[in-house]
C-alpha positions as CSV (number, residue, x, y, z in Angstrom):
1,M,19.5,5.4,12.3
2,A,19.2,3.2,15.3
3,F,21.8,3.3,18.1
4,D,22.2,-0.7,18.0
5,L,25.1,-2.8,18.2
6,A,25.9,-2.5,14.5
7,E,26.1,1.0,14.8
8,I,28.2,1.2,17.6
9,R,30.6,-0.8,16.1
10,T,30.7,1.1,13.1
11,R,31.3,4.1,15.3
12,V,34.2,2.6,17.2
13,R,35.8,1.6,14.4
14,D,35.7,5.0,12.9
15,R,37.0,6.5,16.1
16,A,39.9,3.9,16.5
17,G,40.8,3.5,12.6
18,L,39.8,-0.2,12.7
19,T,38.8,-2.0,9.8
20,T,36.0,-5.0,9.4
21,T,38.9,-7.4,8.3
22,D,41.1,-6.4,11.4
23,T,42.8,-9.7,12.8
24,L,43.2,-8.2,16.2
25,V,40.0,-6.8,17.2
26,T,37.5,-8.8,15.6
27,E,33.9,-8.4,15.3
28,A,33.7,-10.9,18.4
29,V,36.5,-9.1,20.4
30,L,34.7,-5.6,19.5
31,T,31.4,-6.9,20.6
32,R,33.2,-7.8,23.8
33,I,34.8,-4.5,24.4
34,I,31.3,-2.7,24.0
35,N,29.5,-4.9,26.6
36,A,32.3,-4.4,28.9
37,G,32.2,-0.4,28.4
38,L,28.5,-0.3,28.9
39,N,29.0,-2.2,32.1
40,T,31.8,0.0,33.0
41,L,29.5,3.1,32.2
42,A,26.5,1.7,34.2
43,L,28.8,1.9,37.3
44,E,30.0,5.4,36.8
45,A,27.0,7.5,37.9
46,D,23.5,7.3,39.1
47,W,22.3,7.4,35.4
48,P,18.5,8.1,35.4
49,W,18.0,5.6,32.3
50,L,18.9,2.8,34.6
51,R,16.9,3.5,37.5
52,V,13.6,1.4,37.9
53,K,10.9,1.5,40.2
54,T,8.7,-1.9,40.6
55,D,6.7,-4.0,42.9
56,L,8.1,-6.6,45.4
57,T,5.0,-8.7,46.6
58,T,5.7,-10.6,49.7
59,V,4.8,-14.2,50.5
60,A,3.6,-15.1,54.1
61,G,6.4,-17.0,55.8
62,Q,9.1,-16.2,53.1
63,A,12.1,-13.9,54.1
64,E,14.4,-14.0,51.0
65,Y,13.3,-12.7,47.4
66,D,15.3,-12.8,44.3
67,P,15.7,-9.4,42.9
68,P,14.3,-8.7,39.1
69,A,16.4,-9.6,36.0
70,L,19.2,-7.2,35.2
71,W,19.1,-5.8,39.1
72,L,22.3,-4.1,39.8
73,R,21.7,-2.6,43.4
74,T,18.9,-1.6,45.6
75,I,18.2,2.0,46.0
76,S,15.0,1.7,48.3
77,L,12.2,-0.5,49.7
78,T,9.2,1.0,51.0
79,H,5.6,0.1,51.9
80,S,3.3,1.2,49.0
81,D,0.3,1.6,51.4
82,T,2.1,3.9,54.0
83,G,5.4,5.1,52.2
84,E,7.2,3.9,54.9
85,P,10.8,3.0,54.3
86,L,12.4,-0.1,55.4
87,A,16.0,0.7,56.7
88,R,18.7,-1.4,55.0
89,R,20.9,-3.3,57.3
90,H,23.8,-5.7,57.3
91,V,22.9,-9.3,56.7
92,K,24.8,-9.7,60.1
93,V,22.3,-7.3,61.9
94,L,19.2,-8.9,60.4
95,D,20.5,-12.4,61.5
96,R,20.0,-11.3,65.2
97,I,16.2,-11.3,64.4
98,P,15.3,-15.0,64.0
99,A,13.4,-15.7,60.4
100,T,10.6,-17.4,62.6
101,S,9.7,-13.9,63.9
102,T,6.9,-12.6,61.6
103,G,5.1,-9.4,61.3
104,R,5.4,-6.1,58.9
105,P,9.0,-5.9,57.8
106,F,10.9,-3.1,58.8
107,Q,14.2,-3.6,57.7
108,Y,16.2,-5.5,54.8
109,A,19.6,-6.5,53.5
110,V,20.9,-7.4,50.4
111,D,23.2,-10.4,50.4
112,G,24.1,-13.3,48.2
113,G,22.1,-11.9,45.4
114,K,19.2,-12.3,47.6
115,I,16.9,-9.4,49.2
116,T,16.2,-10.3,52.7
117,L,13.4,-8.8,55.1
118,R,12.6,-8.7,58.6
119,Y,10.5,-9.1,60.1
120,T,9.6,-12.3,57.8
121,P,6.4,-11.0,56.3
122,N,3.3,-12.7,57.7
123,G,1.0,-11.9,54.9
124,V,0.9,-10.7,51.4
125,L,2.0,-7.2,51.2
126,T,3.3,-4.8,48.3
127,L,6.7,-3.2,48.6
128,V,7.8,-0.6,46.3
129,H,11.4,-1.8,45.0
130,R,13.6,1.1,43.5
131,Y,16.6,-0.2,41.9
132,V,19.4,0.2,39.4
133,K,19.7,-2.1,36.4
134,S,22.4,-3.4,34.6
135,E,22.9,-3.0,30.9
136,P,21.6,-5.9,29.1
137,T,24.2,-7.9,27.0
138,L,24.3,-7.1,23.4
139,V,24.6,-10.3,21.1
140,D,22.6,-9.4,17.6
141,A,23.4,-6.5,15.3
142,D,20.0,-5.1,16.0
143,D,20.4,-5.3,20.0
144,T,20.2,-1.8,21.6
145,P,21.5,-0.5,25.0
146,L,19.7,1.2,27.7
147,L,22.3,4.0,27.3
148,P,20.8,6.8,25.3
149,E,22.2,7.7,21.8
150,A,22.7,11.1,23.4
151,Y,25.3,9.9,25.9
152,G,27.1,7.4,23.4
153,Q,30.3,9.3,22.8
154,G,31.4,8.3,26.3
155,L,31.2,4.6,25.3
156,I,32.8,5.1,21.8
157,E,35.9,6.9,23.6
158,W,36.1,4.2,26.2
159,C,35.8,1.5,23.6
160,A,38.5,3.4,21.5
161,A,40.8,3.4,24.3
162,K,40.7,-0.4,24.7
163,A,41.1,-0.8,21.0
164,Y,44.2,1.3,21.0
165,T,45.6,-0.6,24.1
166,M,45.4,-3.8,22.1
167,K,46.9,-2.2,19.5
168,K,49.7,-1.1,21.8
169,D,49.2,2.5,20.6
170,V,49.9,4.2,23.7
171,E,49.7,7.8,22.8
172,R,46.2,7.1,21.0
173,T,45.2,5.3,24.2
174,Q,46.1,8.3,26.5
175,E,44.4,10.2,24.2
176,A,41.1,8.4,24.1
177,K,41.4,8.0,28.0
178,L,41.5,11.8,28.3
179,D,38.5,12.1,26.1
180,Y,36.5,9.9,28.0
181,A,37.4,11.4,31.2
182,A,36.5,14.7,30.1
183,W,33.2,13.4,28.7
184,L,32.3,11.8,32.0
185,K,32.8,15.1,33.7
186,R,30.4,16.7,31.6
187,A,27.7,13.9,31.7
188,R,28.0,13.9,35.4
189,D,27.7,17.4,35.7
190,N,24.7,17.4,33.3
191,I,22.7,14.6,35.1
192,N,23.6,16.4,38.6
193,Q,22.2,19.7,37.3
194,G,19.5,18.5,35.1
195,R,20.4,19.6,32.1
196,E,19.6,18.3,28.4
197,P,21.7,15.2,27.6
198,L,23.4,17.2,24.5
199,R,25.1,19.6,27.2
200,V,27.2,16.6,27.8
201,E,33.3,16.7,31.0
202,V,36.5,14.2,33.6
203,R,36.4,12.6,37.3
204,P,39.8,13.4,39.2
205,G,41.3,9.8,40.0
206,S,39.1,8.1,37.2
207,E,40.8,5.1,35.6
208,F,40.8,7.1,32.3
């Protein structure tokens, strides 16, 4: 069975004791909870399924570049021909070098949703852009997240906690939060130690 939006809805309903005719946690509300959960999970750790490597091709005289779709944050930029990394700087530091100064870029900043290079490229260069992407918004029943099914239980627990909160069920909300926190610790340990996904425990100080 595919780990798609329809299946995730079913698993959250089963975990939280919801019915398809629930008038509070409706289908639309449940979908919003699931997408919020995916976005929260994406920020919880440096998950390997969200890491991407792609090329950024420069244009002579152009200093600012739009990041790729679903881009969340940049990990690094390096010159593809030498492997030389560009130093990341605050945009105010870059501003000390005029945009009219052209040459081989040696530093960059991320500001206002743009990647800014200095020097401004004086020709076509290929930079290797390693970045973290966000989860796509699930809309249709057969839409699937980037989150692997083996790590799906964390999403289910997070969503169940939100559903219980809406139901004002304090005890079950706390139980689901603790289950999510325990899952998160195990999942982080698993990623950090390079173990298989099914060995998936909770971060002190986590919201849950």
